[in-house]
C-alpha positions in Angstrom: 94.9 118.7 123.0 97.9 119.8 121.0 97.5 118.3 117.5 100.9 117.4 116.2 100.0 116.6 112.7 97.0 115.9 110.5 97.7 113.0 108.1 95.7 111.3 105.4 94.2 108.6 107.7 94.5 110.1 111.1 95.4 113.0 113.4 98.3 112.6 115.9 97.9 114.4 119.2 99.6 114.5 122.6 97.9 115.6 125.8 99.4 117.7 128.6 99.6 116.1 132.1 98.8 112.6 130.6 99.6 109.3 132.2 102.8 107.3 131.7 104.3 105.6 129.8 105.1 108.3 127.2 102.7 108.0 124.2 100.7 109.9 121.6 97.2 109.5 120.5 96.1 108.4 117.0 92.7 109.8 116.3 91.0 108.1 113.4 88.6 110.0 111.2 86.0 107.4 111.9 85.9 108.4 115.6 88.2 105.6 116.9 91.3 106.3 118.9 94.4 104.5 120.0 97.5 105.2 122.1 100.9 104.5 120.6 103.9 104.2 123.0 107.0 106.2 122.2 109.3 103.4 123.5 108.4 100.9 120.8 105.8 102.5 118.5 103.3 99.8 119.3 99.6 100.4 120.0 99.1 100.1 123.8 95.4 100.7 123.9 92.5 101.4 121.6 91.7 100.5 118.1 92.2 102.4 114.8 92.3 101.5 111.2 95.5 99.6 110.1 96.3 102.3 107.6 96.3 104.9 110.4 98.7 102.8 112.5 101.0 102.3 109.6 100.9 106.0 108.7 101.5 107.0 112.4 104.5 104.8 112.6 106.0 106.1 109.4 105.5 109.6 110.6 106.8 109.1 114.1 109.9 107.0 113.5 112.1 109.8 112.2 110.8 112.2 114.8 111.1 110.0 118.0 113.6 112.3 119.7 111.4 115.4 119.1 108.3 113.5 120.2 110.0 112.5 123.5 111.0 116.1 124.0 107.5 117.3 123.3 106.1 114.7 125.8 108.5 116.0 128.5 107.5 119.6 127.8 103.8 118.8 128.0 104.1 116.9 131.3 106.0 119.6 133.2 
């Protein structure tokens, strides 16, 4: 599990050979997890603290192109 970044409220990770659609995982420090789609930065599955979601979106928005590139690299 490549950890992309460790933030104040969560860890953001992306797995190799993961299922579509492209997404990353938000790992809350309380043990909860969610998947956030790269297409719209919305939670597709799971449940994490609202602060973690807000923080993940703020981190991901300016990095979307790089995140999509990372997704493609990890899936090949």
